[in-house]
C-alpha positions in Angstrom: 81.1 204.3 94.4 80.5 201.4 96.7 77.7 201.0 99.2 77.6 198.5 102.1 74.7 197.8 104.3 75.5 196.9 107.9 73.6 196.1 111.1 72.5 198.9 113.3 75.2 198.5 116.0 78.0 198.4 113.4 76.4 201.4 111.6 76.3 203.4 114.9 79.9 202.5 115.7 81.1 203.5 112.3 79.2 206.8 112.4 80.7 207.6 115.8 84.1 206.9 114.3 83.3 209.3 111.4 82.1 212.0 113.9 85.3 211.7 115.8 87.9 211.3 113.0 86.6 212.6 109.7 87.1 216.0 108.1 83.8 217.7 107.3 83.1 220.7 105.1 80.1 222.9 105.4 77.1 222.1 103.2 78.6 218.7 102.2 76.9 215.4 103.2 80.1 213.5 102.9 83.2 213.5 105.0 86.9 212.7 104.3 89.0 210.1 106.2 92.7 209.5 105.8 94.0 206.0 106.3 97.2 204.1 105.6 97.2 200.7 104.0 100.4 198.9 103.1 102.5 202.0 103.4 100.3 204.1 101.1 98.0 206.9 102.2 94.4 207.0 101.1 91.9 209.9 101.3 88.4 208.4 101.4 85.2 210.3 100.7 82.5 208.6 102.8 78.8 209.3 103.3 76.5 207.6 105.8 73.2 206.8 104.2 69.8 205.9 105.6 68.9 202.5 106.9 72.4 201.4 107.9 74.2 202.0 104.6 77.6 203.5 104.2 78.8 204.8 100.8 82.4 205.1 99.7 82.1 207.8 97.1 85.8 207.9 96.0 89.3 207.1 97.1 92.6 208.8 96.2 95.8 207.0 96.7 98.7 209.2 97.7 102.3 208.1 97.4 105.7 209.8 97.4 108.1 209.6 94.6 111.3 211.7 94.7 109.9 214.1 97.3 106.8 214.7 95.1 103.4 213.5 96.0 101.7 211.4 93.4 97.9 211.1 93.3 95.9 208.3 91.9 92.1 208.2 91.8 90.8 204.8 92.6 87.8 203.9 90.3 87.7 200.1 90.3 84.8 198.8 92.3 86.6 195.8 93.7 89.4 198.0 95.1 86.9 200.5 96.6 84.9 197.6 98.1 88.1 196.1 99.7 89.2 199.5 101.1 85.7 200.0 102.6 85.6 196.5 104.0 89.0 197.0 105.7 88.0 200.3 107.2 84.7 199.0 108.5 86.3 195.9 109.9 88.8 198.0 111.8 86.3 200.4 113.2 83.2 198.3 113.9 84.8 195.1 115.4 
């Protein structure tokens, strides 16, 4: 899990993006976003926190190999941080 604290305008923009694009499930505080980075698909579990914080709870990398989907759970903090930074840069700029 990685948490980023951002300024209020960025936080509001990012939450608006999540409201518009993210999948939500009942009784779950987090939401899921699908993104493509360098040809790979990632499913990100994100949760807006209080006071301008955004948490990336987990990321799953999805690739195709011989018409079969392969799943890889991303657990390294530096990779999670980079993915969150890219997503936030794209949707708060």
